[in-house]
N, C-alpha and C positions, 0 to 999 in steps of 0.2 A: 592598505592598514591590517595588522595581525592582532587579534585579541587572544591572549592564551589562557586567561582566568574565567570562567564562566561567570556573566553577570546575573544570570537568573539561576538560579539552581533551587535543589528542594527545599531548602528552607528560607529562602531569600527571592525577592525580585527588585535589584538594585534597579529600576527604571530610570533615574537621574543617571546614573552611570552608564547605562546602556544608551539613552540619548546621547551622553557627550561620546561616547564612542562611535557611534555613527559619523559622528563629525559635519562639519559644515559643506554642505552640497556645492557650493561654489569651490572649494577648495580641491583641484582636480586630484590630491592625495588621499581624499576623503573617501570611506568606504562606499559609500553611496554618492557620486559626484554626478554631477549633470554631465560633464564631460564623457565618463565613463557609460551614463544612461543613456547619452544620444548614442554612443559608439555601438553597442547593443542594440539598441533599437533599430540602427539603419541596418545591422547584420542579421536583424531577425532572429538575434540569440538568443538562448537561455541564460540568466545571468548564474551558472554555477557555482563559479569562484566566491560570489557576494553571499549566496544561498549555505554555501559551506560555512562561510565566515559568521554567519547568523545562528549557525548551529553550534559552532565553537562560543559563541557568546552565551547560549543557552534558550534562545528563543523556543526551540522546540517544548521545553518544558512547561511552557505556558500554554500549549495546546492541550495537555493534559492533568486532569483533576489530581490533588494531592492525595485522593485516596486510592489512585492507581500509579503512583508514584512520581506524580508530576509536580509542577509548583503553582498550576491554578487554584488559588483559592478567593480569588475575587476577580468576577468579569470585567470590572470599570479598568482593572489594571491590564488585562488584555486588550480591551479597545486601546489604552495608552500605548501599549508596545507597538499595536499595528499601525496606529495613527502615525508614531513616529517614525516608522519605516516609510510608509505611503507618502509621506510629506516629501520624501525625498526621492523615491521611486514608485508610483503604482505597481509596474509592472512585477518588481520584485515583491511588493507587500501581499498581491493576489497570488503570485506563483508560489511564495513560502507560506503564507498563511492558509492556504488550501487546505494543508494537512489538518487544521483545527475542523475545518468543516469535514472533511471525511472522515473522522475519528468521533463525533460528536453522537451518532446512534450507537455506538459502542458504550459510551458513558451512561447514556440514558438506559439501554435495556442490555448490554451485555452481560454475560456473567463475569463473576470478580475475578477469577482465572484469566479469561480470554481477554478484560479490559488491560489488565495488568501486563499481558503478553503484549499487545499492541502498544500500549504505553512506554515501555522497556524501547519496541522497537523505532517508535517515533522519537524518544529522546535521542537515540543513536544515529537518527537522520534518515529516517526513512519515510519517504514523502507518500502520504495517504491522498487518493481522489475518491470523489462521490459520483456515483454513476446513478444518476437520474434521470435525466433527458436521452430522448432517441429521436432520430431523424423522422421529421414529420408531425411528431406530437408536441412537441416544442415545452408547454410546463404542464400539458394534460396528462398527470401522473398515472391515470386509471386506463390509460389508452396504451400504457406498454405493453411492449409484445417479447421482451426478453423473457423467456420461460425456463422455468426450473422445475424439473419433474422430479417426483421423490422417489427414491429406490427403496425397494424393501430392506429391512433389515437383514444381515447375513448372521452366519453362526458365532462369529466371533466379535462382530462389530456392528452398531446401528447403519443403517443406508443414509446414503448422502443425497445427492442432486446430481442430475446430469442439466446443464444449462446451454441454450442456445438462443443466440440474436446477438443487438449490437447496442452499444451506448456510443452517444455521438455529442459531441460537442462539452467534452469533459475536460475541465482544467485538471492538466497532471496526469491523464488517463496513461500516458507512454511514459512518463517517468516514474510515477507511481509504483513502488512496490507493493501496494495493497490498494484495491479499490472496495469501496462500500458500494454492492448493487441492489437496485430495486427490483425484483424478478417476481413474474407470473407466477404463482405457485398453484393457483386453480384457473381452468381454460377459461372459466367465464368472468375472471376475474373479480370487479367489484371492491367495496371497501376493506373485505376482509380477503381478497384473493392473491394479495402479494406480499412478499417476504423481503427480507436482508440477508444477503450473503455477503461475507469477507471474503475477496478475493486475493489469496496471497499467491502472486506470480511464481514466487520461488516454489509451490508445490502442484501447480497447474503442468500438465503435459504439454510441452513444447507445442506438440501438431495439434492441439485442439484449440488455441487463441493465436490471435494475430494484432496486433497494434494497426488502428487505422490511422493514415496519414494527419499529418500537422494540418488544420487549416488556417490558410492565410487570413490574419485580421487587419483591420483601420489601426484599431489599437492595440494597447499588450502586445505589439509585434512578438517579442520573445517570449510570451508563454505559452506552455505547452497545451495549447487547445487541440484536441485530438479526439481518439475514440479507441474501442476496443470492440472485437467482435469474435464468438465464442460459438465453438459447434460440437454439440453435443460434448460437453467438457465436463468431467466428474469434479464434485466438491464434495468433502467430507462434510460427515452430518456437524462436527463441530463448528463449522464455516458458519452457520444459522446464527444469527444475531436476534435477541429476543424470541417470540413465540411465532410458529410458522402461522401466516395470514394476518400479524400485526406490522409488518412490515409499514403500508402506508399512514398508522396511527404515528409511529414511531418518527416516522420522518416530518410529519406536520409538527410534532413537537419540537424536534431538532432543529427545525427551521424558526422555530422563536430564538433560538440560541444564535444561529448562522446569522439571522436578518440582522439581530443586534450587531454581532461583531463587524457585519457587512460597513457599517455607518464610519467604523475607523477610517476606512479607506476613502470615502467622501470628505470626511475632516482633514485627511491628510493633503487632498488634493486641494481644498479651498485654503487649507493653510498655505500651501505651495503657490497658489495663483495670486494671492493677497501679498504675497512676498515678493514677487515677483511683479508685480504690479505697480506696488508703493517703490520699489530701487529702480525700476525704470523712470515713473515719475519724479522721483526726487534727483534724477542726473541729466533728463531730458530738460531742453530750452525751447521754449515754442512762443512766437511772439514778444520776444525779449525778457520772457518771464520763465521761470521754473515749470514743469506742467504741474507739479505738484502745489504748486500756488495759485492756480485758477481755481474760482469756486466749484466748478464744476466738476472737476476731479477729488477737490478735496469731499464734496459730497458722496459722489460716487464710491470712495475708498471708505469714507465713514459708514454708508448703507452696509457695504461689505462686511465691517467688522461687527455691525448688527445682525446681519444673516447669519455670521460665521458663530457669533455667541449662542444666539438661538439655535442653532444644529448642534453646537457641541451639549449644551444643557441638555436638550433632547437625547443626545446619544449616551450620555453619562447615566442619567438616571433611568434611561432603557437598562442600561450595564446592570445598575444596582437594585433593578428590579428583581432582576433574576433571583435575590438574594432575599428581598424583603415583600415582593408582589408577583411570584412564580404564578398564582391562579389566574392572573389577569395580562400574562406576558403573551397569550395569544393576539390580545388587543394593542398594547403597548409594543411588541417587536413589528407590529403592520405598520403603525404610526410612523416607528421611526425610521423603519426600511422604505417608507413613501416618503417621509419629509425630508430626511438629510440629505440623500441624493439629487432630489429635487432642486432644493434650496441651493446646494453646493453647483449643481450645473448652471444655475442662474448666478451666481455670485462667479462664478468662471467667465459666463459670458460678457457680464459685465466688465471684469480685470480685461477681459481679451479688446472690449473696445478701447480701454485706455490704451493698450499696447500696441493697437493699430497693426501694421502691416508685420512688425514685429511677432505678433502672436501666431502669423501663420508661417514664419520663415523657420528652417531647420538647422541654421549656421550662425546665427546672432542671437543675442542678448542669451548669454547663459546657456550657448550651445544648442537652440529651440527649445528648451526646457517647457515653454508656455506649451507651445501646440502638441508637444506631447503627452504633456496632461491632461490639455484638452480633449486628445482621443482617448486617451487610456482611462479617463473617467467615463465616458459615454458608457461604457458596458456595467457599470456597477450597478446603474438602476434596473438592469434586468438579473443580475445574480440573485439567487434565492427566490425567486419569484419577483415579477416584474411590477414597476409602480402599480399599474391596473390590477394585478392579483392581488397586492398587498392591500390596495382601497378596497377591493369586493370583499376581503375578509372583514374590513370595517363595516361595509355595509351590512354583509349578514350580522353584524352584530348590533344594528341600529335598535332592534325592540329590545334586549338584554341595556344598552346603554340609557336607554329611556326608562327602563324599569327602575334602573339603578339610581338614576339621576332623581326620579320621583320618591323613592322609597328611601332614600340617603342612606345606603350600604356601605359607604367608604370606610375603608381602613385607615383612620386616621392616624393612629401609631405607625403603621407600615408606611405612610407618606411622608411623616417626621423623620424616620429613619432613612428613607429613601433621599430626601433631598437637603439631609443635614451631611454635608460631606464628613463631617468630622466623628460622626457617630458609627462605631464598628458595625460592620457587616456580618449577619449572620450567615453561616454556612448555608451553600446554595441547594435548594430542597428540589431536585430535578424532577422527584417522583411527584410533586406537587402542580408540574405544568399540565394544563388541561385545553381541549380544543376548544373549548367554550369559557368565555370569562363571565360567568353564571352572575356573578356581583357588580357587573359594568366595570366602570375605571374610576378609581378612587380619585386618583390626582383632578379630573375635572369634575369630578362630584362635590369636591371640597374646596372649590375653587371660592365660595363665597365666603369660607373661613378665612383663605387667606386675603382677599379680599377686605373683609371686616379689620382683619389686625394692621390692614394699612391704612386704611380710614382712620383707626385710632388712633396710630403714630402720627398721622398727619394732623388730628386734632389736638394734638400736645407740642406740635412743632419738631417731632423728631423724624419725619420725612416730609418732602415738599407735596403741598395741595395737588401740584400738577400730575404726580407720579401716583397717588392714592387716585384721582379722578379716571386715569387710564386703567387702574385696577378695577374700579367699578365699570367703566365701558366693556372691559374684557367680560365683567362676571354678566352682565345685560345680555352680551352678544352670546355668550355661551347659553344662557337661558334659552333665550330665541331660537337658537340652532336646535334646542333640545325638542322644542315643541315644533319644529319643522321636522326631526326626524320622526318624532310621533306619527305624522301624518305622511311620512314616506310609505308608498306601497311595498309590500311585503318583497322580500328579496327573493330572486330566482336566478337561475345560472345564467341570465343576460340582463343585469342590474340597467336601468334606464340612465342617460347621461347626466340627470339631475340630481341623483345619488352620489354619483362619482364628485359634482361640485359640493354636495355635503359632506363628503368625507374629507374633502381639502379643506373644508372649515374646520371640521373638528380636529385635524392636523393643528392649525394655528391656535384653536383655542387651548389644545394639550401644549403646546410649545410656551404660550403664556403662561399657563398654569403652573408650568416647570419653573420657568424664570422666576414667577413671582415667589414662590415656594423658598428657591436656593436663596433669592437676596433676603427674605424674612428671615431664615435660619443664618445668614453668616454677616450680618447687618452689624458694623460698629457705630457708636455715638458720633454723629457729626458728619457721618460718610455721605457724600452726593450720592446717589442712587442712577449714576448717568447710564450705565450699562443696561439696568434693568429700564428706564426711560426710553431707551433706545430699541430693546429689544419688543418693550410693548408696543411704542408705536410702529414697529416694523411689522410685527402680527394683526394689529389693528386694522391695516391698511387692507389688507383681502378682507376683511371680516365687516369692514363699513358697509355702508348702502352705496351704491353707484354715484359718483359724481361729488362724494365729498372728499375733498382734496385732504392731504396729509402732511402737517408741517413737518419737513423734512432739517428744520434748523437743528433737531437733538443729533443727528448723523452728523452736523458740523462740529457740533461742540464734541462728540465722541472722537473725530478725528483729531480734533486740536488736542484733547486730552492725551489721546495714544501719543501723538508724536511729541509731545511735551514731557513723556515718559511718566504721567500723573496715573495713579490707578483706577482703572476704568474698563475691568474683565472681571466677567464672572469666575469664583474658584473651584471651576471644574474640572480642569486638567489635574490629572495625577501628577505628571511632569510637565515644567516649564517648557515651552517651546521656544 
């Protein structure tokens, strides 16, 4: 399929048109079809032709903020666009979307002229990679050994850098025209011992750098997961992004944006898993009945819808928080990046059980799309800090989360603008991103306000009492959790297992609070809050004391409503899947 006119341009982002143009993946003629994806996966081939079409459709413009010549004005639109690609092929979404990750540090700290030049190259189709990790160091960025030695200024121009070292397991390291490299600029390292350099391969001496071989991977087989090696390679002074020594701080702030964007990959994978499982169950007969008519299957699919709704709400509100609560993004992004991929993994596993053997086969049921998405998605939880890394961010924030909860420092107006999807978003203030959310988390702090509103609605018959009871239970669970957080030992480099369990419970409280807020802002008279009841039931399951059973009947009702075409989903998608 060829698209001649861009659907995403400097003045607009036609996401519904973009969704339609991507087509139905079950159609072999679609741009991202199951058949084509399977062929590329078998050959471990990068989807060059598909990425060129996405370039023509204008997707790279969403990777560049409007002030630097792109179309990025709303981060929830970026999440929606990446999700649309990911629900068809995760390899394509990861391979193409990496350019946003590679450019973020420039949008945060680069000089305006620098950023505009990179933005123009990205819009023209130049891939950008993000060179953070090194062989043997994993996510320990302070252990990085790629070294940039500053050179003295010359008589006519400022001194640059001489760079030596390797970056490894880098997405698009070989394909990328540019690489944003985290380099050691002080021999002793430390928090102020690292800087960021933009490597433009077109300007580097060919004999001073070489690509490292593509690394075979279990999933995303076609992606360019490789590396780069540099040996005394000269970089000009204008390759520096931000101030010398500020590299680590810039990266940690950039991760708040990239972790949020990565949730789109998990949502797309979850969309595809539910679709494949539902279509298979509808067409498969077992014991003289359609599989989809069996009570257990209905329950599994209903719970999958609830899990997807919870993950979607967390993702979309995290993206909107870039605009409304930037000072809290270090907590919000960590919650989103831990919660959404984990719930998507669980959802995919549950759907895989329904497919049985077809979940593992490569040549049947939509060309083996399920086994591919299951393999591809495993890596998402590792991107931009693993689940444990993100939970550790949350653990380090326990004291400020408790203090904010006790003092009631919530920005209620910002919470309202975040959850009210009809409210216009202010411009993103990336300069307000912080490494410490000093006021805690407004969304969980104000849960009692939302719960009180639900209780008032129930008292006048405008909301079911059962949903108000669930909201009250969530509020009580959140209160108990904060008491436990206050008793948790001070965070250290090696957090205790119990702290990670507390972090997981905090994520569920956040998800439930987000769902409650969205429903309150978008409720209509007489509406059955079925999706909210299902989401609250879903998150409370892990917050309740061990041994207390969860009534899953609401998941059956959610399934029935979905299959009957009745409204039963939150309004959190920018585009309709």
